[in-house]
C-alpha positions in Angstrom: 70.5 -3.1 27.5 72.4 -0.8 24.7 71.5 2.7 24.2 71.5 4.7 21.2 74.7 6.5 22.5 77.8 4.6 21.2 79.5 2.6 24.1 83.3 3.5 24.8 86.0 0.7 25.5 89.9 0.7 25.7 91.7 -1.9 23.8 95.4 -0.9 24.8 97.7 -3.5 22.8 100.6 -1.7 20.8 102.9 -3.2 18.5 106.5 -2.7 19.0 110.1 -4.2 19.5 109.9 -8.1 20.1 111.8 -11.0 21.3 112.0 -14.5 20.1 110.3 -17.1 21.4 110.1 -21.0 20.9 106.7 -23.2 21.8 106.6 -26.6 23.1 104.2 -28.7 24.7 103.8 -28.7 28.1 102.3 -30.8 30.9 99.3 -30.0 33.4 100.6 -28.1 36.5 101.0 -30.8 39.4 99.0 -28.8 42.2 96.0 -28.0 40.1 93.0 -30.3 40.7 92.1 -31.9 37.2 88.4 -30.1 37.1 90.0 -26.5 37.9 92.5 -25.8 34.8 92.1 -25.7 31.1 95.6 -25.8 29.2 95.8 -23.9 26.2 99.0 -24.3 24.0 100.2 -20.8 23.1 102.0 -19.8 20.2 104.4 -16.7 20.0 103.6 -14.4 17.2 105.9 -12.0 15.5 106.0 -9.5 18.4 106.5 -12.3 21.3 102.8 -12.0 22.2 100.8 -15.1 22.8 97.9 -16.6 21.0 95.4 -19.2 22.0 93.0 -21.5 20.0 89.4 -20.2 20.3 86.2 -21.6 18.8 83.6 -19.1 17.3 80.2 -20.4 16.8 81.6 -23.7 16.7 84.2 -23.1 14.0 87.9 -23.0 14.3 90.1 -22.9 16.2 91.1 -19.6 15.4 94.2 -17.8 16.7 93.3 -15.1 19.3 95.8 -12.9 21.2 95.2 -12.9 24.9 95.6 -9.3 26.1 95.4 -8.4 29.6 95.5 -4.6 28.6 92.4 -4.9 26.6 89.1 -4.4 28.3 87.2 -6.1 25.5 87.1 -9.3 23.4 87.5 -8.4 19.7 87.0 -10.2 16.5 88.7 -9.4 13.2 86.4 -8.0 10.6 87.7 -10.8 8.2 86.5 -13.7 10.8 83.2 -11.9 11.4 82.5 -11.9 7.4 83.7 -15.4 7.1 81.2 -16.8 9.8 78.5 -14.3 8.5 77.7 -12.6 12.0 74.9 -10.5 12.5 76.0 -6.9 12.9 75.4 -5.0 16.4 75.7 -1.4 17.3 78.6 0.8 16.6 81.1 1.3 19.5 83.8 3.8 20.4 87.2 1.9 20.5 90.2 3.7 22.3 93.5 2.2 21.7 97.2 3.2 22.7 97.3 5.3 19.6 94.1 6.8 18.8 90.2 6.4 19.2 87.8 5.4 16.7 84.1 4.4 15.9 84.1 0.6 15.3 81.3 -1.7 13.8 80.4 -4.8 16.1 79.3 -8.2 15.7 77.0 -10.5 17.9 78.3 -13.8 18.9 76.3 -16.4 20.6 79.0 -18.9 21.4 82.8 -18.2 22.0 84.8 -21.2 23.4 88.3 -21.0 25.1 88.9 -24.4 25.9 86.1 -25.4 28.2 85.3 -21.8 29.2 82.2 -20.8 27.3 81.0 -17.5 26.5 77.9 -16.2 25.0 75.9 -13.0 24.2 78.8 -11.2 23.4 78.7 -7.8 21.3 82.4 -7.8 20.0 84.0 -5.0 18.3 85.4 -5.5 14.8 89.0 -4.3 13.7 91.3 -5.2 10.8 93.1 -8.5 11.0 96.4 -6.9 9.7 96.4 -4.4 12.8 95.3 -7.0 15.4 97.9 -9.6 13.9 95.4 -12.3 14.9 91.7 -13.5 14.2 90.7 -11.7 17.5 91.6 -10.6 21.0 90.6 -12.1 24.3 90.3 -9.2 26.5 89.5 -9.0 30.4 85.8 -8.9 30.0 86.1 -12.6 29.3 88.7 -13.1 32.5 87.0 -11.7 35.4 86.4 -14.6 37.3 89.6 -16.4 36.3 93.2 -17.1 36.6 95.2 -16.8 33.7 99.1 -18.3 33.9 101.6 -17.5 31.1 104.6 -20.0 31.6 107.0 -18.4 29.4 109.4 -21.3 29.6 107.0 -23.5 27.6 105.1 -20.6 25.9 101.9 -22.4 27.6 98.8 -20.4 28.8 96.5 -22.1 31.5 93.1 -20.7 32.3 91.4 -21.8 35.5 89.0 -20.7 38.0 90.3 -18.4 40.6 92.3 -20.3 43.0 92.4 -20.2 46.8 95.1 -18.3 48.5 97.0 -21.4 49.6 98.1 -22.0 46.0 99.9 -18.8 45.9 102.8 -20.3 47.9 103.6 -22.1 44.8 105.2 -18.6 43.4 107.9 -16.7 44.5 106.4 -13.1 44.7 102.8 -12.2 45.3 101.7 -8.6 44.5 98.0 -7.1 45.3 96.3 -5.1 42.5 93.6 -2.7 41.9 91.1 -3.4 39.3 90.3 -0.4 37.4 88.0 -0.9 34.3 88.7 -4.8 34.4 92.3 -4.4 34.5 94.7 -5.0 37.2 96.9 -2.0 38.1 100.0 -2.4 40.6 100.2 0.8 42.4 103.5 0.5 44.4 106.0 0.0 41.8 109.2 2.4 41.1 111.6 3.3 38.6 114.4 4.7 40.3 112.9 7.0 43.3 109.5 7.6 41.2 106.3 5.7 42.1 104.4 4.5 39.0 101.2 2.6 38.4 101.6 -0.5 36.1 99.4 -2.4 34.1 100.5 -6.0 33.1 100.0 -6.0 29.1 100.3 -9.2 27.3 98.8 -7.5 24.0 102.0 -5.5 23.8 105.5 -6.1 23.0 106.8 -2.6 24.1 106.2 -1.1 27.6 104.8 2.2 27.4 104.7 5.3 30.0 102.7 8.2 29.9 104.2 11.6 29.8 103.7 12.1 33.5 106.4 9.3 33.9 108.6 10.8 31.3 108.5 14.2 33.2 109.1 12.6 36.5 111.9 10.6 35.4 113.9 13.5 33.7 115.5 10.8 31.6 117.5 11.3 28.5 115.8 9.8 25.6 117.9 8.0 23.1 115.7 8.3 20.1 112.1 8.2 18.7 110.0 5.3 17.4 106.5 4.6 16.2 103.7 2.7 17.8 101.2 1.1 16.1 97.5 0.4 17.8 95.3 -2.4 16.9 93.2 0.5 15.9 95.5 0.9 13.1 96.6 4.6 14.5 100.2 5.4 14.8 101.7 7.3 17.5 105.3 8.8 17.7 107.1 8.2 20.9 110.5 8.6 22.5 112.3 5.8 24.4 115.0 5.1 26.9 116.9 2.3 28.1 118.3 1.0 31.3 116.1 2.1 33.9 115.4 -0.4 36.9 111.8 -1.1 37.6 111.1 -2.3 41.1 107.8 -4.1 42.0 107.9 -5.3 45.8 110.8 -7.9 45.9 111.2 -7.8 42.2 113.8 -5.7 40.1 113.7 -5.8 36.5 116.7 -4.1 35.0 117.6 -2.5 31.3 114.2 -1.5 31.0 113.2 -0.5 27.5 110.6 2.3 27.9 108.4 4.2 25.3 106.8 7.6 26.3 103.6 8.6 24.6 100.7 10.6 25.1 98.4 7.7 24.4 94.9 8.2 24.9 94.4 4.9 26.6 96.1 6.5 29.5 93.3 9.2 29.7 90.7 6.5 29.3 91.8 4.7 32.4 92.4 7.7 34.2 96.2 7.0 34.5 97.4 10.0 32.8 97.7 12.5 35.8 100.6 10.6 37.6 103.5 8.3 36.6 101.9 5.0 34.8 103.1 2.6 32.3 101.9 -0.7 30.5 104.4 -3.4 31.1 104.7 -5.0 27.7 106.1 -8.9 26.8 109.7 -7.7 26.3 110.1 -7.2 30.1 107.5 -10.0 31.2 109.4 -12.7 29.4 112.1 -11.9 32.0 110.1 -14.0 34.4 109.4 -18.0 34.0 105.8 -17.9 35.1 103.3 -15.0 35.7 99.9 -15.7 37.0 97.1 -13.1 37.0 94.1 -13.6 39.3 91.2 -11.2 38.2 88.8 -12.5 40.8 91.3 -11.8 43.6 93.3 -8.9 42.3 96.5 -10.6 42.6 99.3 -11.1 40.4 102.1 -13.8 41.0 105.6 -14.0 40.0 108.1 -16.9 39.3 111.7 -15.3 38.9 114.2 -16.6 36.3 116.3 -19.6 37.6 
């Protein structure tokens, strides 16, 4: 039930530096029972993020960004207009660089492969700022496991899988759920403990100012981040730190530092925290995120 007061959600994707990627068709995972998985061929966009085909009200397919840093599923204003979707109530959107009031549309049927979603009130954002027809956020993935296979640029969406399947991955990390996102709480950069959100909607890893102060890192320069809301945010950046997550070490970390409102909305602004973007995530062969079991699984490079 929606009240007259605007709702507030966080869509934390930000655009930044990117790595090239090449897509090719993959095969179903050998250990997955046929009824449990749905293969979706991913395409890499200009920022090395991954988009998947989605049907909206039976039309499409349209290219949607799969964003584990976004709380909500979003449509572009252009797509909502093309489909003539009925308008919903206004809603407050918080991106990495700013907050704004956004229109919404009512969606009766949204299909991600065989996963059918209905009765959605989706915020509308500018296609040019999203870089896609829409965003699949974590609100659509809470009972699912999403596998990003970076060697084939393939995404697999499946039901949450029993713990025995975790043995197929080299590293298994438990996380905590915060507003639909999974937060790893025992990561470190050097000697600094940092909370980490896997953010497949951003090419650039972004740390908060608490992390900037704790690292006492000499910055190399400044850059400008652009949020899916269209806001721009000045950030400082450093290069060369090492991120440790359990037995995982990601070296030569490119990290932007910014006072982004998304950190405050998620309660991640007081202590060191960061969104880990696709530049660093593509170091791995595979990453699986099981939202139902609050588990993140990694395969290391060969």
